[in-house]
C-alpha positions as CSV (number, residue, x, y, z in Angstrom):
1,M,38.6,16.9,36.9
2,T,40.3,14.0,38.7
3,L,41.8,11.0,36.9
4,F,42.5,7.8,38.8
5,Q,45.2,5.5,37.4
6,V,44.1,1.9,37.5
7,D,47.0,-0.1,36.2
8,D,50.7,0.0,37.1
9,A,51.8,1.0,33.6
10,G,49.7,4.2,33.6
11,L,47.7,3.2,30.6
12,L,44.2,2.7,32.1
13,F,42.3,5.4,33.9
14,I,38.9,6.1,35.3
15,S,37.2,9.4,36.0
16,P,33.9,11.2,36.6
17,A,32.3,13.3,33.9
18,L,34.6,15.1,31.5
19,E,34.8,18.9,31.7
20,D,37.7,19.7,29.4
21,W,40.3,17.9,27.2
22,T,43.3,19.7,28.7
23,S,43.9,17.3,31.7
24,L,43.3,14.3,29.4
25,A,45.8,15.5,26.9
26,A,48.4,16.1,29.6
27,H,48.1,12.4,30.5
28,G,48.4,11.3,26.9
29,I,44.9,9.8,26.9
30,D,43.8,9.2,23.3
31,A,40.9,6.7,23.8
32,V,37.8,7.5,25.8
33,I,35.0,5.1,26.8
34,D,32.0,7.2,27.7
35,L,29.5,5.4,29.9
36,E,27.2,8.3,30.9
37,G,24.2,9.7,28.9
38,G,25.0,12.5,26.5
39,L,28.0,13.0,24.3
40,D,31.1,14.7,25.7
41,D,31.5,18.2,24.1
42,C,35.2,18.4,24.9
43,I,36.4,15.4,22.8
44,P,38.7,16.5,19.9
45,T,37.2,16.1,16.5
46,K,40.4,16.2,14.5
47,P,40.8,12.8,12.7
48,G,43.2,10.5,14.4
49,S,43.3,12.5,17.6
50,C,41.0,10.4,19.8
51,L,39.0,7.2,19.7
52,Y,35.7,7.9,21.4
53,I,33.5,5.0,22.3
54,Y,30.0,5.9,23.5
55,F,28.5,3.1,25.5
56,P,25.9,4.6,27.9
57,I,24.8,2.3,30.7
58,F,22.8,2.9,33.9
59,D,24.0,2.2,37.4
60,E,20.7,0.3,38.1
61,D,21.3,-2.7,35.8
62,L,24.2,-4.6,34.4
63,P,24.7,-3.9,30.7
64,D,24.4,-6.3,27.8
65,A,27.2,-8.8,28.4
66,A,28.2,-9.2,24.8
67,R,28.5,-5.5,24.3
68,L,30.4,-5.1,27.6
69,D,32.8,-7.8,26.5
70,A,33.3,-6.1,23.1
71,V,34.1,-2.8,24.8
72,A,36.5,-4.5,27.2
73,L,38.3,-6.4,24.5
74,L,38.8,-3.2,22.5
75,G,40.0,-1.4,25.7
76,A,42.4,-4.3,26.4
77,H,43.7,-4.2,22.8
78,L,44.4,-0.5,23.1
79,V,46.2,-0.9,26.4
80,R,48.3,-3.8,25.0
81,S,49.2,-1.5,22.1
82,G,50.5,1.2,24.5
83,R,47.5,3.5,24.2
84,R,46.2,5.4,27.2
85,V,42.5,4.6,27.8
86,L,40.0,6.4,30.0
87,S,36.8,4.8,31.1
88,H,34.4,7.5,32.6
89,C,30.9,7.9,33.9
90,G,29.1,10.6,35.9
91,M,30.7,10.0,39.3
92,G,33.8,8.0,38.2
93,F,33.5,4.9,40.3
94,N,30.6,2.5,39.4
95,R,30.2,2.2,35.7
96,S,33.8,3.3,34.9
97,A,35.2,0.8,37.4
98,L,33.0,-1.9,35.9
99,V,34.5,-1.4,32.4
100,A,38.1,-0.9,33.8
101,G,37.7,-4.1,35.7
102,R,36.6,-6.0,32.6
103,I,39.5,-4.5,30.7
104,L,41.9,-5.7,33.4
105,H,40.3,-9.1,33.2
106,Q,40.8,-9.2,29.4
107,L,44.4,-8.3,30.0
108,G,44.8,-11.5,32.1
109,M,44.2,-10.3,35.6
110,P,42.6,-13.4,37.3
111,G,39.4,-13.8,39.4
112,S,38.2,-11.0,41.5
113,L,41.5,-9.1,41.5
114,P,40.3,-6.5,38.9
115,S,37.5,-5.5,41.4
116,S,40.1,-5.1,44.1
117,V,42.4,-3.0,41.9
118,C,39.6,-0.7,40.8
119,A,38.4,-0.3,44.4
120,T,41.9,0.6,45.5
121,A,42.3,3.1,42.6
122,V,39.3,5.2,43.7
123,P,39.2,6.6,47.2
124,V,35.5,5.8,47.6
125,R,33.7,2.5,47.8
126,F,32.2,1.5,44.4
127,S,29.1,-0.7,44.2
128,T,29.4,-4.4,44.6
129,R,27.4,-4.6,41.4
130,C,30.6,-3.9,39.6
131,S,32.4,-6.8,41.1
132,R,29.7,-9.3,40.1
133,I,30.7,-9.2,36.4
134,T,34.5,-9.0,36.6
135,C,35.2,-12.7,37.4
């Protein structure tokens, strides 16, 4: 599994579908925002080991704005607190970049800059749909 670091501090990452916890643990990730359908089997179940947010959304439509903002606010709070956060979806560049962009916006990154940062972090072009909601 490939992780893509989104921020300079190494606290925010995006990735495709999770296969195992080993690589996440090696990066110190302890919060996962899961945007694909189906729960991830590899998430640790020991209390206090991982915060797992299940927020399945489709690529076809933008998610509910209030819920998206709530997830982004939580992600930003975790990053500000020094936690390593992973936003992931099936392919690792549309839905995960959308949420990572919203987190960056909540962290104070202005205008369309979060879209540019997310596009740079992933070596493939993500959908322009993601950039519509980051401003």
